[in-house]
N, CA, C, O and the ligand as a Tripos MOL2 file, in Angstrom:
@<TRIPOS>MOLECULE
protein
  313   311    79     0     0
PROTEIN
NO_CHARGES

@<TRIPOS>ATOM
      1 N         168.8100  -33.9880  144.0460 N.3       1 MET1
      2 CA        168.4840  -33.4900  145.3410 C.3       1 MET1
      3 C         168.9420  -31.8900  145.2680 C.2       1 MET1
      4 O         169.9760  -31.5380  144.7010 O.2       1 MET1
      5 N         168.1520  -31.1060  145.8290 N.am      2 ALA2
      6 CA        168.4150  -29.7450  145.9420 C.3       2 ALA2
      7 C         169.2460  -29.7470  147.1800 C.2       2 ALA2
      8 O         170.2230  -29.0010  147.1130 O.2       2 ALA2
      9 N         169.1020  -30.3690  148.2320 N.am      3 GLU3
     10 CA        169.7300  -30.0910  149.3510 C.3       3 GLU3
     11 C         170.1080  -31.4860  149.9990 C.2       3 GLU3
     12 O         169.3540  -32.4580  149.9610 O.2       3 GLU3
     13 N         171.1880  -31.4820  150.5180 N.am      4 GLN4
     14 CA        171.7090  -32.7590  151.2830 C.3       4 GLN4
     15 C         171.6630  -32.6880  152.6570 C.2       4 GLN4
     16 O         172.3910  -31.8590  153.2020 O.2       4 GLN4
     17 N         170.9750  -33.3680  153.3050 N.am      5 ARG5
     18 CA        170.7470  -33.2290  154.6260 C.3       5 ARG5
     19 C         171.5200  -34.4700  155.3920 C.2       5 ARG5
     20 O         171.5400  -35.5900  154.8820 O.2       5 ARG5
     21 N         172.1620  -34.1810  156.6730 N.am      6 CYS6
     22 CA        172.6050  -35.0900  157.2890 C.3       6 CYS6
     23 C         172.1050  -35.5000  158.7500 C.2       6 CYS6
     24 O         171.5630  -34.5980  159.3900 O.2       6 CYS6
     25 N         172.2020  -36.5370  159.2490 N.am      7 CYS7
     26 CA        171.5920  -36.9970  160.4640 C.3       7 CYS7
     27 C         172.3580  -36.2820  161.6970 C.2       7 CYS7
     28 O         173.5370  -36.5040  161.9730 O.2       7 CYS7
     29 N         171.5780  -35.4600  162.3430 N.am      8 PRO8
     30 CA        172.2540  -34.6480  163.4540 C.3       8 PRO8
     31 C         173.1090  -35.5700  164.4900 C.2       8 PRO8
     32 O         174.1450  -35.1890  165.0360 O.2       8 PRO8
     33 N         172.5770  -36.6940  164.6480 N.am      9 HIS9
     34 CA        173.0870  -37.7870  165.6170 C.3       9 HIS9
     35 C         174.3290  -38.3430  165.2130 C.2       9 HIS9
     36 O         175.1820  -38.5440  166.0770 O.2       9 HIS9
     37 N         174.5720  -38.6410  163.9370 N.am     10 CYS10
     38 CA        175.8120  -39.4800  163.5010 C.3      10 CYS10
     39 C         176.2680  -38.9000  162.3710 C.2      10 CYS10
     40 O         177.2650  -39.4450  161.8970 O.2      10 CYS10
     41 N         175.7640  -37.7800  161.6820 N.am     11 GLY11
     42 CA        176.5430  -37.1100  160.5700 C.3      11 GLY11
     43 C         176.3790  -37.8690  159.3320 C.2      11 GLY11
     44 O         177.0090  -37.4700  158.3530 O.2      11 GLY11
     45 N         175.7050  -38.8000  159.2280 N.am     12 VAL12
     46 CA        175.6530  -39.5560  158.0000 C.3      12 VAL12
     47 C         174.5680  -38.9380  157.0950 C.2      12 VAL12
     48 O         173.4990  -38.6200  157.6160 O.2      12 VAL12
     49 N         174.7520  -38.7600  155.8790 N.am     13 ALA13
     50 CA        173.7510  -38.3030  154.7550 C.3      13 ALA13
     51 C         172.5100  -39.0650  155.0350 C.2      13 ALA13
     52 O         172.5770  -40.2890  155.1560 O.2      13 ALA13
     53 N         171.3050  -38.3950  155.1540 N.am     14 LEU14
     54 CA        170.0710  -39.0490  155.0880 C.3      14 LEU14
     55 C         169.7370  -39.6580  153.6940 C.2      14 LEU14
     56 O         170.1220  -39.0780  152.6790 O.2      14 LEU14
     57 N         169.0730  -40.7410  153.6330 N.am     15 THR15
     58 CA        168.6800  -41.2510  152.2930 C.3      15 THR15
     59 C         167.2410  -40.9300  152.3680 C.2      15 THR15
     60 O         166.5110  -40.9170  153.3600 O.2      15 THR15
     61 N         166.9080  -40.6120  150.8460 N.am     16 PRO16
     62 CA        165.5880  -40.1650  150.5050 C.3      16 PRO16
     63 C         164.7060  -41.3060  150.4510 C.2      16 PRO16
     64 O         165.2420  -42.2880  149.9370 O.2      16 PRO16
     65 N         163.4740  -41.4760  150.8410 N.am     17 THR17
     66 CA        162.4940  -42.4860  150.6970 C.3      17 THR17
     67 C         161.3110  -42.0950  150.7360 C.2      17 THR17
     68 O         161.1640  -40.9100  151.0370 O.2      17 THR17
     69 N         160.1000  -42.8940  150.4620 N.am     18 ILE18
     70 CA        158.7820  -42.6500  150.5740 C.3      18 ILE18
     71 C         158.0220  -43.3900  151.7390 C.2      18 ILE18
     72 O         158.3000  -44.5600  152.0030 O.2      18 ILE18
     73 N         157.2130  -42.8040  152.3190 N.am     19 GLY19
     74 CA        156.6340  -43.3550  153.3770 C.3      19 GLY19
     75 C         155.4880  -44.4610  152.9540 C.2      19 GLY19
     76 O         154.9820  -44.5850  151.8380 O.2      19 GLY19
     77 N         155.2400  -45.1570  154.0240 N.am     20 PRO20
     78 CA        154.2460  -46.2590  153.4930 C.3      20 PRO20
     79 C         152.9460  -45.5870  153.1780 C.2      20 PRO20
     80 O         152.5860  -44.5520  153.7380 O.2      20 PRO20
     81 N         152.2220  -46.2410  152.2210 N.am     21 PRO21
     82 CA        150.9880  -45.4260  151.6900 C.3      21 PRO21
     83 C         149.9020  -45.3120  152.7140 C.2      21 PRO21
     84 O         148.9920  -44.5120  152.4960 O.2      21 PRO21
     85 N         149.9030  -45.8960  153.6070 N.am     22 ASP22
     86 CA        148.7950  -45.6670  154.6900 C.3      22 ASP22
     87 C         149.4620  -44.8130  155.9070 C.2      22 ASP22
     88 O         148.8540  -44.6680  156.9670 O.2      22 ASP22
     89 N         150.5460  -44.3480  155.7190 N.am     23 SER23
     90 CA        151.1500  -43.6280  156.9310 C.3      23 SER23
     91 C         150.7030  -42.2680  156.9920 C.2      23 SER23
     92 O         150.6110  -41.6330  158.0430 O.2      23 SER23
     93 N         150.3830  -41.7620  155.6790 N.am     24 GLY24
     94 CA        149.9660  -40.1040  155.5780 C.3      24 GLY24
     95 C         151.5690  -39.3720  155.3060 C.2      24 GLY24
     96 O         151.6840  -38.1470  155.3190 O.2      24 GLY24
     97 N         152.6730  -40.2190  155.0810 N.am     25 TRP25
     98 CA        153.8650  -39.5320  155.0030 C.3      25 TRP25
     99 C         153.9790  -39.4010  153.3530 C.2      25 TRP25
    100 O         153.2530  -40.0120  152.5690 O.2      25 TRP25
    101 N         154.9000  -38.5990  153.0320 N.am     26 GLY26
    102 CA        155.2110  -38.6060  151.4430 C.3      26 GLY26
    103 C         156.7600  -38.6760  151.5810 C.2      26 GLY26
    104 O         157.3400  -39.5390  152.2400 O.2      26 GLY26
    105 N         157.2880  -37.8060  150.9800 N.am     27 ASP27
    106 CA        158.8010  -37.8640  150.8870 C.3      27 ASP27
    107 C         159.4760  -37.8180  152.2310 C.2      27 ASP27
    108 O         159.3040  -36.8600  152.9840 O.2      27 ASP27
    109 N         160.1340  -38.6960  152.4960 N.am     28 LEU28
    110 CA        161.0190  -38.7550  153.7430 C.3      28 LEU28
    111 C         162.4820  -38.9470  153.7070 C.2      28 LEU28
    112 O         162.9990  -39.5910  152.7940 O.2      28 LEU28
    113 N         163.2110  -38.3880  154.7130 N.am     29 LEU29
    114 CA        164.6740  -38.5530  154.6200 C.3      29 LEU29
    115 C         165.0740  -39.3880  155.8950 C.2      29 LEU29
    116 O         164.8410  -39.0270  157.0480 O.2      29 LEU29
    117 N         165.6490  -40.4470  155.5630 N.am     30 VAL30
    118 CA        165.8180  -41.5210  156.8240 C.3      30 VAL30
    119 C         167.4520  -41.5450  157.1880 C.2      30 VAL30
    120 O         168.2210  -41.2640  156.2690 O.2      30 VAL30
    121 N         167.8800  -41.7990  158.2080 N.am     31 CYS31
    122 CA        169.1550  -42.2130  158.4620 C.3      31 CYS31
    123 C         169.1830  -43.5810  158.4420 C.2      31 CYS31
    124 O         168.4160  -44.2260  159.1560 O.2      31 CYS31
    125 N         170.1360  -44.2090  157.5620 N.am     32 GLU32
    126 CA        169.9570  -45.7450  157.4270 C.3      32 GLU32
    127 C         171.4100  -46.1420  158.1620 C.2      32 GLU32
    128 O         171.8400  -47.2850  158.0080 O.2      32 GLU32
    129 N         172.0290  -45.3320  158.8290 N.am     33 ASN33
    130 CA        173.3330  -46.0560  159.4600 C.3      33 ASN33
    131 C         172.9920  -46.8770  160.5370 C.2      33 ASN33
    132 O         172.3000  -46.4140  161.4440 O.2      33 ASN33
    133 N         173.4020  -48.0860  160.5620 N.am     34 ASN34
    134 CA        173.2210  -48.9390  161.6550 C.3      34 ASN34
    135 C         173.9460  -48.8460  162.9430 C.2      34 ASN34
    136 O         173.7540  -49.5570  163.9290 O.2      34 ASN34
    137 N         174.9350  -47.7320  162.7960 N.am     35 GLU35
    138 CA        175.7790  -47.5180  164.1520 C.3      35 GLU35
    139 C         175.2220  -46.2560  164.6720 C.2      35 GLU35
    140 O         175.7360  -45.6600  165.6180 O.2      35 GLU35
    141 N         174.0920  -45.8230  164.0050 N.am     36 CYS36
    142 CA        173.5870  -44.4610  164.6500 C.3      36 CYS36
    143 C         172.9530  -44.6040  165.9550 C.2      36 CYS36
    144 O         172.1750  -45.5360  166.1570 O.2      36 CYS36
    145 N         173.2400  -43.7150  166.8880 N.am     37 VAL37
    146 CA        172.7540  -43.9420  168.3310 C.3      37 VAL37
    147 C         171.3560  -44.0070  168.5250 C.2      37 VAL37
    148 O         170.8200  -44.6580  169.4220 O.2      37 VAL37
    149 N         170.7360  -43.2860  167.6280 N.am     38 VAL38
    150 CA        169.0710  -43.4190  167.5110 C.3      38 VAL38
    151 C         168.7990  -44.9000  167.3100 C.2      38 VAL38
    152 O         168.0800  -45.4730  168.1290 O.2      38 VAL38
    153 N         169.3740  -45.6370  166.1720 N.am     39 PHE39
    154 CA        169.2160  -46.9360  165.8620 C.3      39 PHE39
    155 C         169.6360  -47.8100  166.9710 C.2      39 PHE39
    156 O         168.8430  -48.5680  167.5300 O.2      39 PHE39
    157 N         170.7800  -47.7180  167.2660 N.am     40 SER40
    158 CA        171.5660  -48.6770  168.1540 C.3      40 SER40
    159 C         171.0720  -48.5670  169.4620 C.2      40 SER40
    160 O         171.1590  -49.5350  170.2170 O.2      40 SER40
    161 N         170.5430  -47.4680  169.8420 N.am     41 GLY41
    162 CA        170.1130  -47.2490  171.3290 C.3      41 GLY41
    163 C         168.6360  -47.2230  171.3970 C.2      41 GLY41
    164 O         168.1120  -46.8450  172.4450 O.2      41 GLY41
    165 N         167.8490  -47.6170  170.3060 N.am     42 SER42
    166 CA        166.4240  -47.6920  170.2880 C.3      42 SER42
    167 C         166.0330  -49.0700  171.0980 C.2      42 SER42
    168 O         164.9610  -49.1850  171.6910 O.2      42 SER42
    169 N         166.9100  -49.9720  171.0560 N.am     43 LYS43
    170 CA        166.4820  -51.2380  171.8590 C.3      43 LYS43
    171 C         165.8540  -51.2050  173.0570 C.2      43 LYS43
    172 O         165.0420  -52.0950  173.3120 O.2      43 LYS43
    173 N         166.1290  -50.1360  174.0330 N.am     44 THR44
    174 CA        165.6140  -49.8530  175.3660 C.3      44 THR44
    175 C         164.5080  -48.9250  175.4000 C.2      44 THR44
    176 O         163.8170  -48.6660  176.3850 O.2      44 THR44
    177 N         164.3780  -48.3330  173.9540 N.am     45 ASP45
    178 CA        163.1790  -47.4160  174.2020 C.3      45 ASP45
    179 C         161.7610  -47.9560  173.8050 C.2      45 ASP45
    180 O         160.7210  -47.3220  173.9810 O.2      45 ASP45
    181 N         161.8410  -49.1280  173.2810 N.am     46 ILE46
    182 CA        160.6950  -49.9020  172.9360 C.3      46 ILE46
    183 C         160.3150  -50.9540  173.9860 C.2      46 ILE46
    184 O         160.8460  -52.0640  173.9340 O.2      46 ILE46
    185 N         159.5240  -50.6880  174.8250 N.am     47 ARG47
    186 CA        159.5330  -51.3750  175.9670 C.3      47 ARG47
    187 C         158.5770  -52.8940  175.7400 C.2      47 ARG47
    188 O         158.6980  -53.9090  176.4260 O.2      47 ARG47
    189 N         157.8130  -52.7320  174.8060 N.am     48 TYR48
    190 CA        156.9360  -53.7980  174.4610 C.3      48 TYR48
    191 C         157.6540  -54.6970  173.6070 C.2      48 TYR48
    192 O         157.1730  -55.7950  173.3240 O.2      48 TYR48
    193 N         158.7110  -54.3390  173.1960 N.am     49 LYS49
    194 CA        159.5200  -55.2130  172.0430 C.3      49 LYS49
    195 C         160.0760  -56.4170  172.5960 C.2      49 LYS49
    196 O         160.7870  -56.2820  173.5920 O.2      49 LYS49
    197 N         159.8820  -57.5910  172.1270 N.am     50 PRO50
    198 CA        160.6770  -58.7310  172.5270 C.3      50 PRO50
    199 C         161.9830  -58.4590  172.3430 C.2      50 PRO50
    200 O         162.3590  -57.5690  171.5790 O.2      50 PRO50
    201 N         162.8760  -59.2970  173.1150 N.am     51 SER51
    202 CA        164.2600  -58.9810  172.9140 C.3      51 SER51
    203 C         164.8830  -59.4420  171.6340 C.2      51 SER51
    204 O         165.9670  -58.9620  171.3010 O.2      51 SER51
    205 N         164.2820  -60.3370  170.8900 N.am     52 ASP52
    206 CA        164.7160  -60.8050  169.6360 C.3      52 ASP52
    207 C         164.0760  -60.1400  168.4800 C.2      52 ASP52
    208 O         164.2570  -60.5860  167.3480 O.2      52 ASP52
    209 N         163.2710  -59.0050  168.7140 N.am     53 SER53
    210 CA        162.6150  -58.3310  167.7620 C.3      53 SER53
    211 C         163.5080  -57.6890  166.8140 C.2      53 SER53
    212 O         164.5060  -57.1580  167.3030 O.2      53 SER53
    213 N         163.3290  -57.6220  165.3780 N.am     54 PRO54
    214 CA        164.1760  -57.0720  164.6360 C.3      54 PRO54
    215 C         163.8840  -55.3430  164.5440 C.2      54 PRO54
    216 O         164.5370  -54.6000  163.8120 O.2      54 PRO54
    217 N         162.8450  -54.9220  165.3850 N.am     55 LEU55
    218 CA        162.5990  -53.6440  165.1570 C.3      55 LEU55
    219 C         163.3140  -52.6640  165.9030 C.2      55 LEU55
    220 O         163.5850  -52.8900  167.0820 O.2      55 LEU55
    221 N         163.7010  -51.4420  165.2700 N.am     56 GLY56
    222 CA        164.3560  -50.3680  166.0140 C.3      56 GLY56
    223 C         163.7690  -49.1370  165.4380 C.2      56 GLY56
    224 O         162.8820  -49.2050  164.5870 O.2      56 GLY56
    225 N         164.2650  -47.9500  165.9010 N.am     57 CYS57
    226 CA        163.8570  -46.6670  165.4110 C.3      57 CYS57
    227 C         164.9430  -45.8890  164.8780 C.2      57 CYS57
    228 O         165.9180  -45.5810  165.5640 O.2      57 CYS57
    229 N         164.7900  -45.5350  163.5680 N.am     58 ARG58
    230 CA        165.5220  -44.7190  162.8600 C.3      58 ARG58
    231 C         165.3280  -43.3660  162.8580 C.2      58 ARG58
    232 O         164.1620  -42.9820  162.9510 O.2      58 ARG58
    233 N         166.2670  -42.4950  162.7670 N.am     59 TYR59
    234 CA        166.0630  -40.9540  162.7760 C.3      59 TYR59
    235 C         165.5350  -40.6350  161.4540 C.2      59 TYR59
    236 O         166.0320  -41.2050  160.4830 O.2      59 TYR59
    237 N         164.4310  -39.6540  161.2680 N.am     60 ALA60
    238 CA        163.7190  -39.6350  159.9570 C.3      60 ALA60
    239 C         163.1990  -38.0140  160.1050 C.2      60 ALA60
    240 O         162.8720  -37.3860  161.1120 O.2      60 ALA60
    241 N         163.2650  -37.5980  158.6480 N.am     61 GLU61
    242 CA        162.6760  -36.2300  158.6320 C.3      61 GLU61
    243 C         161.6600  -36.2500  157.5900 C.2      61 GLU61
    244 O         161.7590  -36.8540  156.5220 O.2      61 GLU61
    245 N         160.5030  -35.4220  158.0480 N.am     62 ASP62
    246 CA        159.4040  -35.4260  157.0190 C.3      62 ASP62
    247 C         159.6120  -34.3040  156.0910 C.2      62 ASP62
    248 O         159.4560  -33.1800  156.5690 O.2      62 ASP62
    249 N         159.9720  -34.4160  154.7090 N.am     63 VAL63
    250 CA        160.2180  -33.3310  153.9930 C.3      63 VAL63
    251 C         159.0460  -32.5550  153.7510 C.2      63 VAL63
    252 O         159.1690  -31.3340  153.8410 O.2      63 VAL63
    253 N         157.7000  -33.1350  153.4000 N.am     64 ASP64
    254 CA        156.6450  -32.2460  153.3270 C.3      64 ASP64
    255 C         156.1920  -31.3960  154.5750 C.2      64 ASP64
    256 O         155.4980  -30.3900  154.4300 O.2      64 ASP64
    257 N         156.5930  -31.8230  155.7480 N.am     65 GLY65
    258 CA        156.3330  -31.2280  157.0390 C.3      65 GLY65
    259 C         157.3160  -30.2380  157.3040 C.2      65 GLY65
    260 O         157.3080  -29.8310  158.4650 O.2      65 GLY65
    261 N         158.1800  -29.7270  156.5240 N.am     66 GLY66
    262 CA        159.2200  -28.8800  156.8620 C.3      66 GLY66
    263 C         160.4910  -29.3250  157.5250 C.2      66 GLY66
    264 O         161.2160  -28.6310  158.2380 O.2      66 GLY66
    265 N         160.6690  -30.6670  157.1640 N.am     67 TYR67
    266 CA        161.8210  -31.4200  157.8720 C.3      67 TYR67
    267 C         161.6840  -31.7150  159.2700 C.2      67 TYR67
    268 O         162.6420  -31.8850  160.0240 O.2      67 TYR67
    269 N         160.4500  -31.7750  159.6070 N.am     68 LYS68
    270 CA        160.0560  -32.2140  161.0710 C.3      68 LYS68
    271 C         160.8200  -33.4800  161.3640 C.2      68 LYS68
    272 O         160.7700  -34.3760  160.5210 O.2      68 LYS68
    273 N         161.5410  -33.6560  162.4990 N.am     69 SER69
    274 CA        162.1490  -34.9440  162.6060 C.3      69 SER69
    275 C         161.4660  -35.8210  163.5670 C.2      69 SER69
    276 O         160.8470  -35.3020  164.4960 O.2      69 SER69
    277 N         161.5200  -37.2500  163.4250 N.am     70 PHE70
    278 CA        160.7130  -38.1650  163.9930 C.3      70 PHE70
    279 C         161.4680  -39.2530  164.1980 C.2      70 PHE70
    280 O         162.5470  -39.2220  163.6060 O.2      70 PHE70
    281 N         161.2270  -40.3150  164.9200 N.am     71 ASN71
    282 CA        161.7310  -41.6090  165.0970 C.3      71 ASN71
    283 C         160.9240  -42.6660  164.1920 C.2      71 ASN71
    284 O         159.8000  -42.9950  164.5710 O.2      71 ASN71
    285 N         161.3940  -43.1490  163.1450 N.am     72 MET72
    286 CA        160.7580  -43.9550  162.4280 C.3      72 MET72
    287 C         160.7780  -45.4680  162.9080 C.2      72 MET72
    288 O         161.8760  -45.9870  163.1110 O.2      72 MET72
    289 N         159.7930  -46.0890  163.0710 N.am     73 LEU73
    290 CA        159.9630  -47.4880  163.2920 C.3      73 LEU73
    291 C         160.5650  -48.2350  162.0540 C.2      73 LEU73
    292 O         160.3100  -47.8810  160.9030 O.2      73 LEU73
    293 N         161.3970  -49.3120  162.3700 N.am     74 ALA74
    294 CA        161.9500  -49.8300  161.1520 C.3      74 ALA74
    295 C         162.5340  -51.3500  161.3790 C.2      74 ALA74
    296 O         162.9410  -51.6120  162.5100 O.2      74 ALA74
    297 N         162.5890  -52.2210  160.5060 N.am     75 PHE75
    298 CA        163.2410  -53.2740  160.7180 C.3      75 PHE75
    299 C         164.7500  -53.1040  160.8710 C.2      75 PHE75
    300 O         165.3850  -52.2510  160.2510 O.2      75 PHE75
    301 N         165.2930  -53.9820  161.7480 N.am     76 ARG76
    302 CA        166.7050  -53.8790  161.7420 C.3      76 ARG76
    303 C         167.4020  -54.9680  160.5920 C.2      76 ARG76
    304 O         166.9110  -56.0420  160.2440 O.2      76 ARG76
    305 N         168.4360  -54.4810  160.2090 N.am     77 GLY77
    306 CA        169.2500  -55.4780  159.3970 C.3      77 GLY77
    307 C         168.8380  -55.1640  157.7590 C.2      77 GLY77
    308 O         169.3480  -55.8290  156.8570 O.2      77 GLY77
    309 N         167.8890  -54.1090  157.4990 N.am     78 MET78
    310 CA        167.7180  -53.7460  156.1810 C.3      78 MET78
    311 C         168.7280  -53.0600  155.4470 C.2      78 MET78
    312 O         168.5360  -52.7530  154.2700 O.2      78 MET78
    313 ZN        171.9480  -41.0350  162.4150 Zn       79 ZN79
@<TRIPOS>BOND
     1     1     2 1
     2     2     3 1
     3     3     4 2
     4     3     5 am
     5     5     6 1
     6     6     7 1
     7     7     8 2
     8     7     9 am
     9     9    10 1
    10    10    11 1
    11    11    12 2
    12    11    13 am
    13    13    14 1
    14    14    15 1
    15    15    16 2
    16    15    17 am
    17    17    18 1
    18    18    19 1
    19    19    20 2
    20    19    21 am
    21    21    22 1
    22    22    23 1
    23    23    24 2
    24    23    25 am
    25    25    26 1
    26    26    27 1
    27    27    28 2
    28    27    29 am
    29    29    30 1
    30    30    31 1
    31    31    32 2
    32    31    33 am
    33    33    34 1
    34    34    35 1
    35    35    36 2
    36    35    37 am
    37    37    38 1
    38    38    39 1
    39    39    40 2
    40    39    41 am
    41    41    42 1
    42    42    43 1
    43    43    44 2
    44    43    45 am
    45    45    46 1
    46    46    47 1
    47    47    48 2
    48    47    49 am
    49    49    50 1
    50    50    51 1
    51    51    52 2
    52    51    53 am
    53    53    54 1
    54    54    55 1
    55    55    56 2
    56    55    57 am
    57    57    58 1
    58    58    59 1
    59    59    60 2
    60    59    61 am
    61    61    62 1
    62    62    63 1
    63    63    64 2
    64    63    65 am
    65    65    66 1
    66    66    67 1
    67    67    68 2
    68    67    69 am
    69    69    70 1
    70    70    71 1
    71    71    72 2
    72    71    73 am
    73    73    74 1
    74    74    75 1
    75    75    76 2
    76    75    77 am
    77    77    78 1
    78    78    79 1
    79    79    80 2
    80    79    81 am
    81    81    82 1
    82    82    83 1
    83    83    84 2
    84    83    85 am
    85    85    86 1
    86    86    87 1
    87    87    88 2
    88    87    89 am
    89    89    90 1
    90    90    91 1
    91    91    92 2
    92    91    93 am
    93    93    94 1
    94    94    95 1
    95    95    96 2
    96    95    97 am
    97    97    98 1
    98    98    99 1
    99    99   100 2
   100    99   101 am
   101   101   102 1
   102   102   103 1
   103   103   104 2
   104   103   105 am
   105   105   106 1
   106   106   107 1
   107   107   108 2
   108   107   109 am
   109   109   110 1
   110   110   111 1
   111   111   112 2
   112   111   113 am
   113   113   114 1
   114   114   115 1
   115   115   116 2
   116   115   117 am
   117   117   118 1
   118   118   119 1
   119   119   120 2
   120   119   121 am
   121   121   122 1
   122   122   123 1
   123   123   124 2
   124   123   125 am
   125   125   126 1
   126   126   127 1
   127   127   128 2
   128   127   129 am
   129   129   130 1
   130   130   131 1
   131   131   132 2
   132   131   133 am
   133   133   134 1
   134   134   135 1
   135   135   136 2
   136   135   137 am
   137   137   138 1
   138   138   139 1
   139   139   140 2
   140   139   141 am
   141   141   142 1
   142   142   143 1
   143   143   144 2
   144   143   145 am
   145   145   146 1
   146   146   147 1
   147   147   148 2
   148   147   149 am
   149   149   150 1
   150   150   151 1
   151   151   152 2
   152   151   153 am
   153   153   154 1
   154   154   155 1
   155   155   156 2
   156   155   157 am
   157   157   158 1
   158   158   159 1
   159   159   160 2
   160   159   161 am
   161   161   162 1
   162   162   163 1
   163   163   164 2
   164   163   165 am
   165   165   166 1
   166   166   167 1
   167   167   168 2
   168   167   169 am
   169   169   170 1
   170   170   171 1
   171   171   172 2
   172   171   173 am
   173   173   174 1
   174   174   175 1
   175   175   176 2
   176   175   177 am
   177   177   178 1
   178   178   179 1
   179   179   180 2
   180   179   181 am
   181   181   182 1
   182   182   183 1
   183   183   184 2
   184   183   185 am
   185   185   186 1
   186   186   187 1
   187   187   188 2
   188   187   189 am
   189   189   190 1
   190   190   191 1
   191   191   192 2
   192   191   193 am
   193   193   194 1
   194   194   195 1
   195   195   196 2
   196   195   197 am
   197   197   198 1
   198   198   199 1
   199   199   200 2
   200   199   201 am
   201   201   202 1
   202   202   203 1
   203   203   204 2
   204   203   205 am
   205   205   206 1
   206   206   207 1
   207   207   208 2
   208   207   209 am
   209   209   210 1
   210   210   211 1
   211   211   212 2
   212   211   213 am
   213   213   214 1
   214   214   215 1
   215   215   216 2
   216   215   217 am
   217   217   218 1
   218   218   219 1
   219   219   220 2
   220   219   221 am
   221   221   222 1
   222   222   223 1
   223   223   224 2
   224   223   225 am
   225   225   226 1
   226   226   227 1
   227   227   228 2
   228   227   229 am
   229   229   230 1
   230   230   231 1
   231   231   232 2
   232   231   233 am
   233   233   234 1
   234   234   235 1
   235   235   236 2
   236   235   237 am
   237   237   238 1
   238   238   239 1
   239   239   240 2
   240   239   241 am
   241   241   242 1
   242   242   243 1
   243   243   244 2
   244   243   245 am
   245   245   246 1
   246   246   247 1
   247   247   248 2
   248   247   249 am
   249   249   250 1
   250   250   251 1
   251   251   252 2
   252   251   253 am
   253   253   254 1
   254   254   255 1
   255   255   256 2
   256   255   257 am
   257   257   258 1
   258   258   259 1
   259   259   260 2
   260   259   261 am
   261   261   262 1
   262   262   263 1
   263   263   264 2
   264   263   265 am
   265   265   266 1
   266   266   267 1
   267   267   268 2
   268   267   269 am
   269   269   270 1
   270   270   271 1
   271   271   272 2
   272   271   273 am
   273   273   274 1
   274   274   275 1
   275   275   276 2
   276   275   277 am
   277   277   278 1
   278   278   279 1
   279   279   280 2
   280   279   281 am
   281   281   282 1
   282   282   283 1
   283   283   284 2
   284   283   285 am
   285   285   286 1
   286   286   287 1
   287   287   288 2
   288   287   289 am
   289   289   290 1
   290   290   291 1
   291   291   292 2
   292   291   293 am
   293   293   294 1
   294   294   295 1
   295   295   296 2
   296   295   297 am
   297   297   298 1
   298   298   299 1
   299   299   300 2
   300   299   301 am
   301   301   302 1
   302   302   303 1
   303   303   304 2
   304   303   305 am
   305   305   306 1
   306   306   307 1
   307   307   308 2
   308   307   309 am
   309   309   310 1
   310   310   311 1
   311   311   312 2
@<TRIPOS>SUBSTRUCTURE
     1 MET1         2 RESIDUE 1 A MET
     2 ALA2         6 RESIDUE 1 A ALA
     3 GLU3        10 RESIDUE 1 A GLU
     4 GLN4        14 RESIDUE 1 A GLN
     5 ARG5        18 RESIDUE 1 A ARG
     6 CYS6        22 RESIDUE 1 A CYS
     7 CYS7        26 RESIDUE 1 A CYS
     8 PRO8        30 RESIDUE 1 A PRO
     9 HIS9        34 RESIDUE 1 A HIS
    10 CYS10       38 RESIDUE 1 A CYS
    11 GLY11       42 RESIDUE 1 A GLY
    12 VAL12       46 RESIDUE 1 A VAL
    13 ALA13       50 RESIDUE 1 A ALA
    14 LEU14       54 RESIDUE 1 A LEU
    15 THR15       58 RESIDUE 1 A THR
    16 PRO16       62 RESIDUE 1 A PRO
    17 THR17       66 RESIDUE 1 A THR
    18 ILE18       70 RESIDUE 1 A ILE
    19 GLY19       74 RESIDUE 1 A GLY
    20 PRO20       78 RESIDUE 1 A PRO
    21 PRO21       82 RESIDUE 1 A PRO
    22 ASP22       86 RESIDUE 1 A ASP
    23 SER23       90 RESIDUE 1 A SER
    24 GLY24       94 RESIDUE 1 A GLY
    25 TRP25       98 RESIDUE 1 A TRP
    26 GLY26      102 RESIDUE 1 A GLY
    27 ASP27      106 RESIDUE 1 A ASP
    28 LEU28      110 RESIDUE 1 A LEU
    29 LEU29      114 RESIDUE 1 A LEU
    30 VAL30      118 RESIDUE 1 A VAL
    31 CYS31      122 RESIDUE 1 A CYS
    32 GLU32      126 RESIDUE 1 A GLU
    33 ASN33      130 RESIDUE 1 A ASN
    34 ASN34      134 RESIDUE 1 A ASN
    35 GLU35      138 RESIDUE 1 A GLU
    36 CYS36      142 RESIDUE 1 A CYS
    37 VAL37      146 RESIDUE 1 A VAL
    38 VAL38      150 RESIDUE 1 A VAL
    39 PHE39      154 RESIDUE 1 A PHE
    40 SER40      158 RESIDUE 1 A SER
    41 GLY41      162 RESIDUE 1 A GLY
    42 SER42      166 RESIDUE 1 A SER
    43 LYS43      170 RESIDUE 1 A LYS
    44 THR44      174 RESIDUE 1 A THR
    45 ASP45      178 RESIDUE 1 A ASP
    46 ILE46      182 RESIDUE 1 A ILE
    47 ARG47      186 RESIDUE 1 A ARG
    48 TYR48      190 RESIDUE 1 A TYR
    49 LYS49      194 RESIDUE 1 A LYS
    50 PRO50      198 RESIDUE 1 A PRO
    51 SER51      202 RESIDUE 1 A SER
    52 ASP52      206 RESIDUE 1 A ASP
    53 SER53      210 RESIDUE 1 A SER
    54 PRO54      214 RESIDUE 1 A PRO
    55 LEU55      218 RESIDUE 1 A LEU
    56 GLY56      222 RESIDUE 1 A GLY
    57 CYS57      226 RESIDUE 1 A CYS
    58 ARG58      230 RESIDUE 1 A ARG
    59 TYR59      234 RESIDUE 1 A TYR
    60 ALA60      238 RESIDUE 1 A ALA
    61 GLU61      242 RESIDUE 1 A GLU
    62 ASP62      246 RESIDUE 1 A ASP
    63 VAL63      250 RESIDUE 1 A VAL
    64 ASP64      254 RESIDUE 1 A ASP
    65 GLY65      258 RESIDUE 1 A GLY
    66 GLY66      262 RESIDUE 1 A GLY
    67 TYR67      266 RESIDUE 1 A TYR
    68 LYS68      270 RESIDUE 1 A LYS
    69 SER69      274 RESIDUE 1 A SER
    70 PHE70      278 RESIDUE 1 A PHE
    71 ASN71      282 RESIDUE 1 A ASN
    72 MET72      286 RESIDUE 1 A MET
    73 LEU73      290 RESIDUE 1 A LEU
    74 ALA74      294 RESIDUE 1 A ALA
    75 PHE75      298 RESIDUE 1 A PHE
    76 ARG76      302 RESIDUE 1 A ARG
    77 GLY77      306 RESIDUE 1 A GLY
    78 MET78      310 RESIDUE 1 A MET
    79 ZN79       313 GROUP 0 **** ****
């Protein structure tokens, strides 16, 4: 890794990952901290989500897009 980037919300180092093939994303950096406010606080942001759904949003950056940040929908508990 040429550069280590950290989540601006929790300060944990972002984990390099590859976006889903049909998402249009390439290399991504994702905050995998389950205590991160983006993830732990995402429960109320997804209104259509059932209360027992394992889905949440993780902080992520699009490497190819100039490290543009976005919230990536992700399963909880991974
Ligand atoms: Zn975070």
